N, CA, C and O atoms as a GROMACS GRO file, in nm:
protein
  428
    1MET      N    1   3.506  -2.523   2.428
    1MET     CA    2   3.387  -2.481   2.514
    1MET      C    3   3.316  -2.366   2.440
    1MET      O    4   3.194  -2.369   2.425
    2LYS      N    5   3.391  -2.266   2.395
    2LYS     CA    6   3.340  -2.152   2.334
    2LYS      C    7   3.248  -2.197   2.216
    2LYS      O    8   3.143  -2.139   2.192
    3THR      N    9   3.294  -2.302   2.146
    3THR     CA   10   3.225  -2.348   2.018
    3THR      C   11   3.089  -2.398   2.050
    3THR      O   12   2.990  -2.377   1.979
    4VAL      N   13   3.088  -2.474   2.173
    4VAL     CA   14   2.957  -2.536   2.216
    4VAL      C   15   2.867  -2.409   2.263
    4VAL      O   16   2.751  -2.399   2.224
    5SER      N   17   2.917  -2.328   2.336
    5SER     CA   18   2.838  -2.218   2.388
    5SER      C   19   2.782  -2.131   2.271
    5SER      O   20   2.668  -2.083   2.275
    6LEU      N   21   2.866  -2.113   2.168
    6LEU     CA   22   2.813  -2.032   2.052
    6LEU      C   23   2.708  -2.114   1.973
    6LEU      O   24   2.613  -2.058   1.917
    7ALA      N   25   2.727  -2.240   1.970
    7ALA     CA   26   2.622  -2.331   1.899
    7ALA      C   27   2.496  -2.320   1.973
    7ALA      O   28   2.392  -2.304   1.909
    8ILE      N   29   2.494  -2.326   2.099
    8ILE     CA   30   2.379  -2.316   2.193
    8ILE      C   31   2.304  -2.175   2.167
    8ILE      O   32   2.183  -2.171   2.144
    9LEU      N   33   2.387  -2.059   2.172
    9LEU     CA   34   2.341  -1.938   2.146
    9LEU      C   35   2.275  -1.923   2.004
    9LEU      O   36   2.168  -1.865   1.987
   10ALA      N   37   2.342  -1.974   1.914
   10ALA     CA   38   2.282  -1.967   1.775
   10ALA      C   39   2.157  -2.047   1.761
   10ALA      O   40   2.064  -2.001   1.695
   11SER      N   41   2.148  -2.159   1.818
   11SER     CA   42   2.020  -2.240   1.823
   11SER      C   43   1.911  -2.171   1.888
   11SER      O   44   1.797  -2.173   1.842
   12ALA      N   45   1.947  -2.102   2.008
   12ALA     CA   46   1.838  -2.034   2.074
   12ALA      C   47   1.796  -1.913   2.001
   12ALA      O   48   1.680  -1.874   2.015
   13ALA      N   49   1.880  -1.850   1.925
   13ALA     CA   50   1.848  -1.735   1.849
   13ALA      C   51   1.758  -1.771   1.727
   13ALA      O   52   1.666  -1.698   1.688
   14LEU      N   53   1.791  -1.885   1.672
   14LEU     CA   54   1.715  -1.936   1.553
   14LEU      C   55   1.570  -1.977   1.602
   14LEU      O   56   1.472  -1.943   1.535
   15LEU      N   57   1.558  -2.045   1.712
   15LEU     CA   58   1.434  -2.080   1.779
   15LEU      C   59   1.356  -1.963   1.804
   15LEU      O   60   1.237  -1.962   1.771
   16ALA      N   61   1.409  -1.864   1.858
   16ALA     CA   62   1.337  -1.737   1.891
   16ALA      C   63   1.292  -1.668   1.765
   16ALA      O   64   1.181  -1.617   1.762
   17ALA      N   65   1.370  -1.664   1.661
   17ALA     CA   66   1.327  -1.610   1.532
   17ALA      C   67   1.211  -1.682   1.475
   17ALA      O   68   1.124  -1.617   1.417
   18CYS      N   69   1.201  -1.810   1.485
   18CYS     CA   70   1.096  -1.894   1.433
   18CYS      C   71   0.962  -1.851   1.506
   18CYS      O   72   0.855  -1.851   1.445
   19ASN      N   73   0.974  -1.816   1.634
   19ASN     CA   74   0.852  -1.799   1.710
   19ASN      C   75   0.812  -1.644   1.700
   19ASN      O   76   0.736  -1.603   1.787
   20GLN      N   77   0.850  -1.570   1.617
   20GLN     CA   78   0.817  -1.427   1.603
   20GLN      C   79   0.662  -1.429   1.537
   20GLN      O   80   0.622  -1.508   1.451
   21SER      N   81   0.596  -1.336   1.593
   21SER     CA   82   0.452  -1.304   1.534
   21SER      C   83   0.471  -1.236   1.408
   21SER      O   84   0.576  -1.177   1.379
   22PRO      N   85   0.374  -1.244   1.334
   22PRO     CA   86   0.374  -1.163   1.202
   22PRO      C   87   0.386  -1.016   1.218
   22PRO      O   88   0.435  -0.950   1.126
   23LYS      N   89   0.340  -0.954   1.337
   23LYS     CA   90   0.360  -0.822   1.356
   23LYS      C   91   0.503  -0.792   1.376
   23LYS      O   92   0.555  -0.695   1.321
   24GLU      N   93   0.571  -0.876   1.458
   24GLU     CA   94   0.714  -0.861   1.505
   24GLU      C   95   0.786  -0.866   1.375
   24GLU      O   96   0.864  -0.775   1.348
   25LYS      N   97   0.768  -0.965   1.292
   25LYS     CA   98   0.842  -0.996   1.159
   25LYS      C   99   0.821  -0.847   1.074
   25LYS      O  100   0.917  -0.788   1.026
   26ALA      N  101   0.700  -0.804   1.065
   26ALA     CA  102   0.684  -0.689   0.992
   26ALA      C  103   0.757  -0.555   1.045
   26ALA      O  104   0.797  -0.466   0.971
   27ALA      N  105   0.767  -0.554   1.170
   27ALA     CA  106   0.836  -0.451   1.232
   27ALA      C  107   0.985  -0.466   1.213
   27ALA      O  108   1.052  -0.366   1.188
   28ASP      N  109   1.040  -0.585   1.224
   28ASP     CA  110   1.185  -0.623   1.198
   28ASP      C  111   1.212  -0.579   1.053
   28ASP      O  112   1.309  -0.508   1.026
   29ALA      N  113   1.127  -0.622   0.962
   29ALA     CA  114   1.153  -0.590   0.819
   29ALA      C  115   1.153  -0.437   0.799
   29ALA      O  116   1.240  -0.385   0.730
   30THR      N  117   1.058  -0.366   0.857
   30THR     CA  118   1.060  -0.217   0.857
   30THR      C  119   1.196  -0.160   0.909
   30THR      O  120   1.254  -0.070   0.849
   31GLU      N  121   1.240  -0.213   1.012
   31GLU     CA  122   1.365  -0.158   1.058
   31GLU      C  123   1.488  -0.194   0.962
   31GLU      O  124   1.578  -0.114   0.936
   32ASP      N  125   1.481  -0.325   0.912
   32ASP     CA  126   1.599  -0.358   0.817
   32ASP      C  127   1.589  -0.282   0.688
   32ASP      O  128   1.690  -0.254   0.625
   33MET      N  129   1.464  -0.247   0.646
   33MET     CA  130   1.450  -0.160   0.523
   33MET      C  131   1.509  -0.020   0.549
   33MET      O  132   1.587   0.033   0.470
   34GLY      N  133   1.470   0.035   0.660
   34GLY     CA  134   1.522   0.167   0.700
   34GLY      C  135   1.680   0.156   0.713
   34GLY      O  136   1.753   0.239   0.659
   35GLN      N  137   1.720   0.068   0.774
   35GLN     CA  138   1.879   0.052   0.776
   35GLN      C  139   1.947   0.039   0.647
   35GLN      O  140   2.056   0.092   0.626
   36ALA      N  141   1.880  -0.036   0.554
   36ALA     CA  142   1.937  -0.047   0.421
   36ALA      C  143   1.916   0.085   0.346
   36ALA      O  144   2.008   0.116   0.271
   37GLN      N  145   1.819   0.163   0.352
   37GLN     CA  146   1.806   0.289   0.295
   37GLN      C  147   1.902   0.389   0.364
   37GLN      O  148   1.961   0.469   0.291
   38ALA      N  149   1.920   0.393   0.486
   38ALA     CA  150   2.023   0.483   0.554
   38ALA      C  151   2.159   0.438   0.501
   38ALA      O  152   2.234   0.530   0.465
   39ASP      N  153   2.205   0.311   0.489
   39ASP     CA  154   2.320   0.274   0.431
   39ASP      C  155   2.336   0.322   0.283
   39ASP      O  156   2.445   0.366   0.247
   40ALA      N  157   2.242   0.317   0.207
   40ALA     CA  158   2.244   0.369   0.068
   40ALA      C  159   2.268   0.512   0.059
   40ALA      O  160   2.340   0.559  -0.029
   41VAL      N  161   2.206   0.586   0.155
   41VAL     CA  162   2.233   0.739   0.163
   41VAL      C  163   2.369   0.762   0.198
   41VAL      O  164   2.434   0.848   0.138
   42ARG      N  165   2.421   0.690   0.294
   42ARG     CA  166   2.559   0.712   0.340
   42ARG      C  167   2.657   0.671   0.222
   42ARG      O  168   2.756   0.741   0.201
   43ALA      N  169   2.634   0.574   0.154
   43ALA     CA  170   2.725   0.535   0.048
   43ALA      C  171   2.718   0.630  -0.060
   43ALA      O  172   2.821   0.668  -0.115
   44GLU      N  173   2.589   0.676  -0.101
   44GLU     CA  174   2.586   0.779  -0.201
   44GLU      C  175   2.658   0.910  -0.169
   44GLU      O  176   2.726   0.967  -0.254
   45THR      N  177   2.642   0.957  -0.045
   45THR     CA  178   2.691   1.081  -0.016
   45THR      C  179   2.850   1.067   0.000
   45THR      O  180   2.925   1.162  -0.024
   46GLU      N  181   2.894   0.948   0.040
   46GLU     CA  182   3.042   0.936   0.065
   46GLU      C  183   3.111   0.933  -0.087
   46GLU      O  184   3.220   0.985  -0.110
   47ALA      N  185   3.036   0.869  -0.181
   47ALA     CA  186   3.090   0.851  -0.312
   47ALA      C  187   3.109   1.007  -0.360
   47ALA      O  188   3.215   1.050  -0.405
   48HIS      N  189   2.994   1.081  -0.346
   48HIS     CA  190   2.988   1.215  -0.392
   48HIS      C  191   3.110   1.313  -0.330
   48HIS      O  192   3.177   1.390  -0.399
   49ALA      N  193   3.122   1.296  -0.192
   49ALA     CA  194   3.222   1.362  -0.130
   49ALA      C  195   3.361   1.334  -0.180
   49ALA      O  196   3.445   1.421  -0.201
   50ASP      N  197   3.381   1.193  -0.198
   50ASP     CA  198   3.505   1.139  -0.247
   50ASP      C  199   3.540   1.210  -0.381
   50ASP      O  200   3.651   1.260  -0.402
   51ALA      N  201   3.437   1.210  -0.468
   51ALA     CA  202   3.458   1.273  -0.605
   51ALA      C  203   3.506   1.416  -0.597
   51ALA      O  204   3.596   1.457  -0.670
   52LEU      N  205   3.444   1.492  -0.507
   52LEU     CA  206   3.480   1.626  -0.485
   52LEU      C  207   3.623   1.646  -0.431
   52LEU      O  208   3.698   1.737  -0.467
   53GLU      N  209   3.653   1.547  -0.340
   53GLU     CA  210   3.788   1.560  -0.288
   53GLU      C  211   3.894   1.515  -0.398
   53GLU      O  212   4.005   1.568  -0.398
   54ASN      N  213   3.864   1.427  -0.483
   54ASN     CA  214   3.949   1.392  -0.600
   54ASN      C  215   3.962   1.503  -0.693
   54ASN      O  216   4.065   1.515  -0.760
   55GLN      N  217   3.868   1.583  -0.701
   55GLN     CA  218   3.868   1.717  -0.793
   55GLN      C  219   3.966   1.812  -0.722
   55GLN      O  220   4.053   1.875  -0.782
   56ALA      N  221   3.946   1.818  -0.601
   56ALA     CA  222   4.028   1.914  -0.522
   56ALA      C  223   4.174   1.877  -0.519
   56ALA      O  224   4.261   1.964  -0.524
   57ASP      N  225   4.202   1.747  -0.511
   57ASP     CA  226   4.338   1.704  -0.532
   57ASP      C  227   4.389   1.721  -0.661
   57ASP      O  228   4.509   1.744  -0.669
   58ALA      N  229   4.316   1.714  -0.774
   58ALA     CA  230   4.357   1.731  -0.905
   58ALA      C  231   4.391   1.884  -0.940
   58ALA      O  232   4.469   1.916  -1.030
   59ILE      N  233   4.328   1.967  -0.864
   59ILE     CA  234   4.367   2.115  -0.898
   59ILE      C  235   4.448   2.178  -0.800
   59ILE      O  236   4.499   2.287  -0.825
   60ASP      N  237   4.470   2.114  -0.675
   60ASP     CA  238   4.558   2.181  -0.588
   60ASP      C  239   4.705   2.186  -0.641
   60ASP      O  240   4.760   2.087  -0.688
   61ALA      N  241   4.760   2.301  -0.630
   61ALA     CA  242   4.897   2.327  -0.682
   61ALA      C  243   4.977   2.407  -0.585
   61ALA      O  244   4.929   2.508  -0.535
   62PRO      N  245   5.087   2.369  -0.559
   62PRO     CA  246   5.180   2.452  -0.479
   62PRO      C  247   5.199   2.585  -0.542
   62PRO      O  248   5.220   2.591  -0.664
   63GLY      N  249   5.193   2.688  -0.472
   63GLY     CA  250   5.220   2.826  -0.523
   63GLY      C  251   5.109   2.883  -0.607
   63GLY      O  252   5.136   2.982  -0.676
   64ALA      N  253   4.989   2.833  -0.610
   64ALA     CA  254   4.883   2.871  -0.705
   64ALA      C  255   4.772   2.897  -0.608
   64ALA      O  256   4.695   2.808  -0.571
   65PRO      N  257   4.766   3.036  -0.562
   65PRO     CA  258   4.658   3.056  -0.449
   65PRO      C  259   4.507   3.048  -0.511
   65PRO      O  260   4.413   3.023  -0.436
   66VAL      N  261   4.491   3.066  -0.626
   66VAL     CA  262   4.350   3.057  -0.694
   66VAL      C  263   4.311   2.910  -0.691
   66VAL      O  264   4.200   2.871  -0.653
   67ALA      N  265   4.412   2.827  -0.736
   67ALA     CA  266   4.383   2.670  -0.748
   67ALA      C  267   4.368   2.621  -0.591
   67ALA      O  268   4.283   2.537  -0.561
   68ASN      N  269   4.440   2.670  -0.509
   68ASN     CA  270   4.432   2.619  -0.365
   68ASN      C  271   4.300   2.657  -0.303
   68ASN      O  272   4.238   2.579  -0.232
   69ALA      N  273   4.259   2.779  -0.331
   69ALA     CA  274   4.126   2.828  -0.277
   69ALA      C  275   4.014   2.732  -0.333
   69ALA      O  276   3.925   2.687  -0.261
   70GLN      N  277   4.027   2.703  -0.470
   70GLN     CA  278   3.930   2.627  -0.519
   70GLN      C  279   3.921   2.485  -0.454
   70GLN      O  280   3.816   2.432  -0.418
   71ALA      N  281   4.041   2.435  -0.447
   71ALA     CA  282   4.069   2.299  -0.389
   71ALA      C  283   4.003   2.306  -0.241
   71ALA      O  284   3.923   2.219  -0.207
   72GLU      N  285   4.034   2.400  -0.166
   72GLU     CA  286   3.985   2.408  -0.033
   72GLU      C  287   3.829   2.435  -0.030
   72GLU      O  288   3.763   2.392   0.065
   73ALA      N  289   3.776   2.498  -0.123
   73ALA     CA  290   3.630   2.511  -0.127
   73ALA      C  291   3.565   2.370  -0.168
   73ALA      O  292   3.457   2.337  -0.120
   74LEU      N  293   3.624   2.298  -0.249
   74LEU     CA  294   3.580   2.162  -0.278
   74LEU      C  295   3.585   2.077  -0.162
   74LEU      O  296   3.492   2.001  -0.134
   75ASP      N  297   3.697   2.086  -0.088
   75ASP     CA  298   3.712   2.000   0.049
   75ASP      C  299   3.601   2.037   0.133
   75ASP      O  300   3.532   1.951   0.189
   76ASN      N  301   3.578   2.168   0.145
   76ASN     CA  302   3.470   2.199   0.242
   76ASN      C  303   3.346   2.163   0.207
   76ASN      O  304   3.265   2.132   0.294
   77ARG      N  305   3.314   2.162   0.073
   77ARG     CA  306   3.188   2.108   0.022
   77ARG      C  307   3.170   1.967   0.044
   77ARG      O  308   3.058   1.926   0.074
   78ALA      N  309   3.267   1.888   0.034
   78ALA     CA  310   3.275   1.746   0.053
   78ALA      C  311   3.232   1.720   0.202
   78ALA      O  312   3.145   1.639   0.235
   79ASP      N  313   3.306   1.802   0.290
   79ASP     CA  314   3.268   1.782   0.439
   79ASP      C  315   3.127   1.811   0.462
   79ASP      O  316   3.062   1.741   0.540
   80ALA      N  317   3.068   1.918   0.395
   80ALA     CA  318   2.928   1.956   0.421
   80ALA      C  319   2.843   1.840   0.364
   80ALA      O  320   2.747   1.800   0.430
   81ILE      N  321   2.871   1.788   0.253
   81ILE     CA  322   2.793   1.680   0.196
   81ILE      C  323   2.789   1.568   0.282
   81ILE      O  324   2.681   1.508   0.291
   82ARG      N  325   2.902   1.522   0.358
   82ARG     CA  326   2.919   1.408   0.443
   82ARG      C  327   2.821   1.441   0.558
   82ARG      O  328   2.737   1.359   0.596
   83LYS      N  329   2.835   1.559   0.609
   83LYS     CA  330   2.740   1.595   0.735
   83LYS      C  331   2.589   1.581   0.696
   83LYS      O  332   2.506   1.528   0.770
   84GLU      N  333   2.564   1.634   0.576
   84GLU     CA  334   2.414   1.633   0.535
   84GLU      C  335   2.377   1.499   0.514
   84GLU      O  336   2.262   1.466   0.544
   85GLY      N  337   2.462   1.413   0.465
   85GLY     CA  338   2.431   1.273   0.436
   85GLY      C  339   2.404   1.191   0.567
   85GLY      O  340   2.317   1.105   0.572
   86GLU      N  341   2.480   1.222   0.665
   86GLU     CA  342   2.476   1.162   0.795
   86GLU      C  343   2.343   1.204   0.853
   86GLU      O  344   2.272   1.119   0.906
   87VAL      N  345   2.307   1.328   0.848
   87VAL     CA  346   2.180   1.378   0.903
   87VAL      C  347   2.061   1.311   0.841
   87VAL      O  348   1.967   1.271   0.909
   88LYS      N  349   2.066   1.299   0.710
   88LYS     CA  350   1.947   1.236   0.638
   88LYS      C  351   1.948   1.074   0.666
   88LYS      O  352   1.843   1.012   0.684
   89ALA      N  353   2.060   1.021   0.667
   89ALA     CA  354   2.058   0.880   0.706
   89ALA      C  355   2.005   0.857   0.846
   89ALA      O  356   1.931   0.760   0.866
   90ASP      N  357   2.038   0.942   0.945
   90ASP     CA  358   1.989   0.924   1.078
   90ASP      C  359   1.839   0.947   1.078
   90ASP      O  360   1.767   0.875   1.147
   91SER      N  361   1.788   1.043   1.004
   91SER     CA  362   1.646   1.072   0.989
   91SER      C  363   1.577   0.948   0.930
   91SER      O  364   1.472   0.908   0.980
   92VAL      N  365   1.634   0.887   0.822
   92VAL     CA  366   1.566   0.764   0.764
   92VAL      C  367   1.554   0.656   0.864
   92VAL      O  368   1.454   0.585   0.870
   93GLU      N  369   1.666   0.641   0.950
   93GLU     CA  370   1.661   0.537   1.055
   93GLU      C  371   1.567   0.569   1.160
   93GLU      O  372   1.499   0.478   1.205
   94LYS      N  373   1.555   0.686   1.204
   94LYS     CA  374   1.464   0.720   1.312
   94LYS      C  375   1.322   0.706   1.265
   94LYS      O  376   1.238   0.665   1.344
   95ALA      N  377   1.288   0.739   1.135
   95ALA     CA  378   1.155   0.727   1.092
   95ALA      C  379   1.123   0.573   1.078
   95ALA      O  380   1.011   0.533   1.111
   96ALA      N  381   1.212   0.492   1.033
   96ALA     CA  382   1.193   0.347   1.009
   96ALA      C  383   1.168   0.288   1.161
   96ALA      O  384   1.078   0.206   1.182
   97ASP      N  385   1.246   0.331   1.257
   97ASP     CA  386   1.220   0.276   1.395
   97ASP      C  387   1.103   0.319   1.443
   97ASP      O  388   1.038   0.236   1.507
   98ALA      N  389   1.055   0.438   1.428
   98ALA     CA  390   0.931   0.495   1.470
   98ALA      C  391   0.814   0.409   1.418
   98ALA      O  392   0.722   0.366   1.486
   99LYS      N  393   0.834   0.389   1.273
   99LYS     CA  394   0.722   0.298   1.220
   99LYS      C  395   0.715   0.164   1.273
   99LYS      O  396   0.606   0.109   1.289
  100ALA      N  397   0.830   0.106   1.302
  100ALA     CA  398   0.844  -0.029   1.346
  100ALA      C  399   0.779  -0.038   1.494
  100ALA      O  400   0.714  -0.136   1.529
  101ASP      N  401   0.802   0.067   1.570
  101ASP     CA  402   0.745   0.081   1.697
  101ASP      C  403   0.598   0.079   1.705
  101ASP      O  404   0.532   0.017   1.788
  102ALA      N  405   0.548   0.162   1.597
  102ALA     CA  406   0.406   0.170   1.569
  102ALA      C  407   0.339   0.033   1.530
  102ALA      O  408   0.230  -0.004   1.573
  103ILE      N  409   0.416  -0.036   1.445
  103ILE     CA  410   0.364  -0.173   1.413
  103ILE      C  411   0.348  -0.268   1.534
  103ILE      O  412   0.248  -0.337   1.553
  104ARG      N  413   0.463  -0.265   1.618
  104ARG     CA  414   0.462  -0.346   1.739
  104ARG      C  415   0.350  -0.310   1.834
  104ARG      O  416   0.290  -0.398   1.897
  105GLU      N  417   0.319  -0.172   1.845
  105GLU     CA  418   0.218  -0.131   1.926
  105GLU      C  419   0.070  -0.140   1.867
  105GLU      O  420  -0.032  -0.112   1.929
  106ASN      N  421   0.078  -0.183   1.736
  106ASN     CA  422  -0.056  -0.199   1.668
  106ASN      C  423  -0.127  -0.078   1.640
  106ASN      O  424  -0.250  -0.077   1.636
  107LYS      N  425  -0.054   0.028   1.618
  107LYS     CA  426  -0.123   0.162   1.600
  107LYS      C  427  -0.142   0.186   1.447
  107LYS      O  428  -0.196   0.289   1.406
   0.00000   0.00000   0.00000
């Protein structure tokens, strides 16, 4: 029964997608592009933060206060980069959503 229900829902979704106006399609494309850009920002910042954490792990040494302080500084920078990346990604998404809303409202 679930399979039949899912098939009906999928058919309805496809039919609704076919009936979209050009304006709605453009708005959806704008949102999709914003989401893709935000995902790219997140992936890039995550890779950068991971690299810093790997450096921190490489220099962290028991009983070596200078190395430990450097490792901690790298870990803190990695955390800051992640936060900055999330803020930037959220900003990209919000801008794309605002642009899509403007397209829908024909502004």
